C-alpha positions in Angstrom: 9.1 -31.5 23.7 7.4 -28.2 24.5 7.4 -25.6 21.9 7.3 -22.0 23.0 4.5 -20.1 21.4 5.4 -17.4 18.9 5.2 -13.7 20.0 2.8 -11.5 18.2 5.7 -10.0 16.3 7.1 -13.4 15.3 3.6 -14.6 14.2 3.2 -11.5 12.1 6.6 -12.0 10.5 5.8 -15.6 9.7 2.4 -14.7 8.2 4.0 -12.0 6.0 6.6 -14.5 4.8 3.9 -17.0 4.0 1.8 -14.4 2.1 5.0 -13.3 0.2 5.8 -16.8 -0.8 2.4 -18.2 -1.7 -0.1 -15.5 -2.3 0.9 -14.8 -5.8 -1.3 -14.0 -8.7 -1.0 -16.5 -11.5 -0.2 -13.8 -14.1 1.9 -16.0 -16.3 -0.3 -19.1 -15.9 2.5 -21.1 -14.2 0.3 -22.4 -11.4 -2.5 -23.3 -13.8 0.0 -25.1 -16.0 1.4 -26.9 -12.9 -2.2 -28.0 -12.1 -2.7 -29.3 -15.7 0.5 -31.3 -15.6 -0.3 -32.8 -12.2 -3.8 -33.7 -13.4 -2.4 -35.5 -16.4 0.0 -37.5 -14.2 -2.9 -38.3 -11.7 -5.1 -39.5 -14.5 -2.4 -41.7 -16.0 -1.7 -43.2 -12.6 -5.4 -43.5 -11.6 -7.5 -43.6 -14.8 -10.6 -44.5 -12.8 -11.0 -41.8 -10.2 -13.9 -43.2 -8.3 -17.0 -45.3 -8.7 -19.6 -42.8 -7.7 -20.0 -39.6 -5.7 -19.5 -41.3 -2.3 -16.2 -43.0 -3.3 -15.1 -39.7 -4.8 -15.9 -37.9 -1.6 -13.8 -40.5 0.2 -10.9 -39.8 -2.2 -11.0 -36.1 -1.2 -11.1 -37.0 2.5 -8.0 -39.3 2.1 -6.0 -36.6 0.4 -7.0 -34.0 3.0 -5.9 -36.5 5.7 -2.5 -36.8 4.0 -2.1 -33.1 4.0 -3.0 -32.9 7.7 -0.6 -35.7 8.5 2.2 -33.8 6.7 1.5 -30.8 8.8 1.1 -32.7 12.1 4.4 -34.5 11.5 6.1 -31.2 10.9 7.2 -32.2 7.4 9.2 -29.8 5.4 7.4 -27.0 3.5 8.0 -28.7 0.2 6.2 -31.9 1.3 3.3 -29.9 2.7 2.9 -28.0 -0.6 3.2 -31.3 -2.5 0.3 -32.7 -0.5 -1.7 -29.5 -1.0 -1.2 -29.9 -4.8 -2.4 -33.5 -4.5 -5.5 -32.4 -2.7 -6.2 -29.8 -5.3 -5.9 -32.3 -8.1 -8.3 -34.7 -6.3 -10.8 -31.9 -5.6 -10.5 -30.8 -9.2 -11.3 -34.3 -10.5 -14.2 -34.6 -8.0 -15.7 -31.2 -9.0 -15.1 -32.0 -12.7 -17.2 -35.1 -12.2 -14.6 -37.8 -12.8 -16.6 -40.0 -10.4 -19.5 -40.1 -12.8 -19.4 -42.9 -15.4 -22.1 -42.5 -18.0 -23.1 -45.9 -19.3 
């Protein structure tokens, strides 16, 4: 199935809608609170994030792949954003050093 490319005006409109919907300042802390809640769920579900930096990097790659698949399969916006949140949680845990296990 061929999809017709968007006109410049249609593309501009879609971009404006996207920015309106997602480019919000987190003035009330709701996005940060959402992140904290999702991190708590992720830690409960996967207490051991990774065994070392290389496995941690692999976890980031896996989540990025899931986000790309959602986009490539034209999943609904809610699904794509859910995958984006999952990726953010994994990257946060990676950067926080959850892959490092002091002995």
